[in-house]
C-alpha positions as CSV (number, residue, x, y, z in Angstrom):
1,M,78.9,66.9,25.1
2,P,76.9,68.7,27.8
3,I,74.8,65.6,28.6
4,I,76.4,63.4,31.2
5,V,75.3,59.8,31.6
6,N,75.3,58.7,35.2
7,L,74.3,55.1,34.5
8,D,77.4,53.8,36.3
9,V,76.5,55.8,39.4
10,M,73.0,54.4,39.5
11,M,74.2,50.9,38.9
12,A,76.7,51.2,41.8
13,K,74.0,52.5,44.1
14,R,71.8,49.5,43.2
15,K,74.8,47.2,43.3
16,M,73.9,45.9,39.8
17,S,76.4,44.7,37.2
18,L,76.3,45.6,33.5
19,N,75.6,42.0,32.7
20,E,72.6,41.9,35.1
21,L,71.2,45.2,33.8
22,S,71.6,44.0,30.2
23,E,69.6,40.8,31.0
24,K,66.8,42.6,32.8
25,V,66.5,45.5,30.3
26,G,66.9,43.4,27.2
27,V,69.6,45.6,25.7
28,T,72.9,44.2,24.5
29,L,75.9,44.4,26.7
30,S,77.8,46.4,24.1
31,N,75.0,49.0,23.7
32,L,74.7,49.4,27.4
33,S,78.4,49.8,27.7
34,I,78.4,52.5,25.0
35,L,75.6,54.3,27.0
36,K,77.4,53.9,30.3
37,T,80.7,55.3,29.0
38,G,78.9,58.4,27.6
39,K,79.7,57.5,24.0
40,A,76.1,57.1,22.9
41,K,74.6,59.8,20.7
42,A,71.0,59.0,21.4
43,I,68.8,56.8,23.6
44,R,65.3,55.5,23.0
45,F,62.6,56.5,25.5
46,S,61.7,52.8,25.7
47,T,65.3,51.9,26.7
48,L,65.4,54.8,29.2
49,E,62.0,53.7,30.6
50,A,63.2,50.1,31.0
51,I,66.5,51.2,32.7
52,C,64.5,53.4,35.1
53,E,62.1,50.6,35.9
54,V,64.9,48.1,36.6
55,L,67.0,50.6,38.6
56,N,64.0,52.1,40.3
57,C,65.0,55.7,39.4
58,Q,64.0,58.7,37.4
59,P,65.4,59.7,34.0
60,G,67.1,62.7,35.7
61,D,69.1,60.2,37.8
62,I,70.6,58.7,34.6
63,L,71.0,61.8,32.4
64,E,72.4,65.2,33.6
65,Y,72.8,68.5,31.6
66,T,75.8,70.7,32.3
67,A,76.6,73.9,30.5
68,E,80.0,73.7,28.9
């Protein structure tokens, strides 16, 4: 898939664990794990907004497009 999820990179920059992000965003640990590993097929704007708010970043910091 040409969309790369850089959630793990942003979490490392903010020194935040998946458990902590899950609690702050209100998304289950398993769903965040699926997103973090790039296995998610979609993401709600409301979830992306909450992640960006907690990590203090832009959507482009989380999602990246690369041509295959």
